Each structure stands twice: as C-alpha cells, then as structure tokens.
C-alpha positions in Angstrom: -5.9 -19.1 -22.7 -5.2 -15.4 -22.5 -8.4 -14.7 -24.4 -10.4 -16.3 -21.6 -8.6 -14.1 -19.0 -9.2 -11.0 -21.0 -12.8 -11.9 -21.6 -13.3 -12.3 -17.8 -11.8 -8.9 -17.3 -14.1 -7.4 -20.0 -17.2 -9.0 -18.4 -16.2 -8.0 -14.9 -16.5 -11.7 -13.8 -13.1 -12.3 -12.3 -13.2 -15.4 -10.1 -11.1 -15.8 -7.0 -8.1 -18.1 -7.1 -8.6 -21.7 -5.9 -6.0 -24.3 -4.9 -6.1 -28.0 -5.9 -8.4 -28.8 -3.0 -11.0 -26.3 -4.3 -10.5 -23.8 -1.4 -10.7 -20.1 -2.3 -7.3 -18.4 -1.9 -6.7 -14.7 -1.4 -6.5 -12.6 -4.6 -3.7 -10.2 -5.2 -4.6 -6.7 -4.0 -2.5 -4.1 -5.7 -1.1 -1.2 -3.8 -0.5 2.3 -5.0 2.5 4.5 -4.1 1.3 7.2 -1.8 3.7 9.7 -3.4 3.4 9.0 -7.1 0.0 7.4 -7.2 1.3 4.6 -9.5 0.4 1.0 -8.9 3.2 -1.0 -7.2 3.7 -4.2 -9.1 3.9 -7.6 -7.4 7.6 -7.9 -8.3 8.7 -4.6 -6.9 10.6 -6.0 -4.0 12.2 -2.6 -3.1 8.8 -1.1 -2.2 7.8 -0.7 1.4 4.6 -0.2 3.3 4.7 1.7 6.6 2.0 2.1 9.3 2.2 5.1 11.7 -0.2 4.4 14.6 -2.0 7.0 16.7 -1.0 7.2 20.3 -2.8 8.5 23.4 -1.4 10.9 26.0 0.5 8.1 27.8 2.2 7.0 24.6 0.1 3.8 24.1 -1.1 2.8 20.7 -4.8 3.3 20.0 -6.5 0.2 18.6 -9.7 1.8 17.4 -10.6 1.2 13.8 -9.6 4.1 11.5 -6.8 5.3 13.6 -3.3 5.6 12.3 -1.8 6.3 8.8 -0.6 3.7 6.3 1.4 4.6 3.2 3.4 2.8 0.6 6.5 3.9 -1.2 7.5 2.4 -4.5 10.9 0.9 -5.2 11.4 3.5 -8.0 11.5 6.3 -5.4 13.7 4.4 -3.1 16.2 3.6 -5.9 16.3 7.3 -6.8 17.2 8.2 -3.2 14.2 10.5 -2.7 12.2 8.3 -0.4 13.3 10.0 2.9 12.4 13.5 1.5 9.1 12.3 0.1 8.1 10.5 3.3 8.9 13.6 5.3 6.7 15.7 3.0 3.9 13.2 3.3 4.1 13.0 7.1 4.2 16.8 7.4 1.0 17.1 5.2 -0.8 14.7 7.6 0.6 16.6 10.7 2.5 13.5 11.9 5.8 15.2 11.7 6.6 18.5 13.6 6.9 21.6 11.5 10.3 23.4 11.5 10.6 26.7 13.4 
C-alpha cells in the first residue's frame, strides 16, 4: 500500500481525499513556521497561527484582499520560551510594532 502512495508522489498525481459517499474532502495544507521556515506537522498542537489585520484611520478593520499579515509559530519555539521575542522581531520587521526610542 505504501508503494502506491509513494508512486503517486513520484508521478505528481496525488488525488484529493474522498469520503465514503464519494465527495471530495479538503486536503491537508501544511504550514511553515514564519520564524524558522520549517514545516509545522499536523500533530504539532502547540503551534499557533495569528492574523494581524490592517486598520483605517478610525480603527476599523480593512476587508480588502491582501491586507493584513498572517504568520505561524511552531510549537518548538513556543516550548523553548522564545516565541514572544521572535514574534516581536517579526512584527518590527513588517512595521506592525513601534520601534523603540
């Protein structure tokens, strides 16, 4: 059975998952940690994904496509206790966090 799966990967013909009724189900879409650029596995329950929206002058969220900033942090960094520092660095690089005087 594993040979069939590997062969599909080799041929680039992966089929979507189907349930018992024959309906196409969503495939798993892997995420990458925005800080380490490593793939976050499906069993990494300590990982988080955060969305920072853009706001207008009145403080209302903009709903246009492409606005805002989404990032993911792996459970490895959170377990090490470095996630706050790394998130702050990431937000500063995207100018979502004020620079220190």
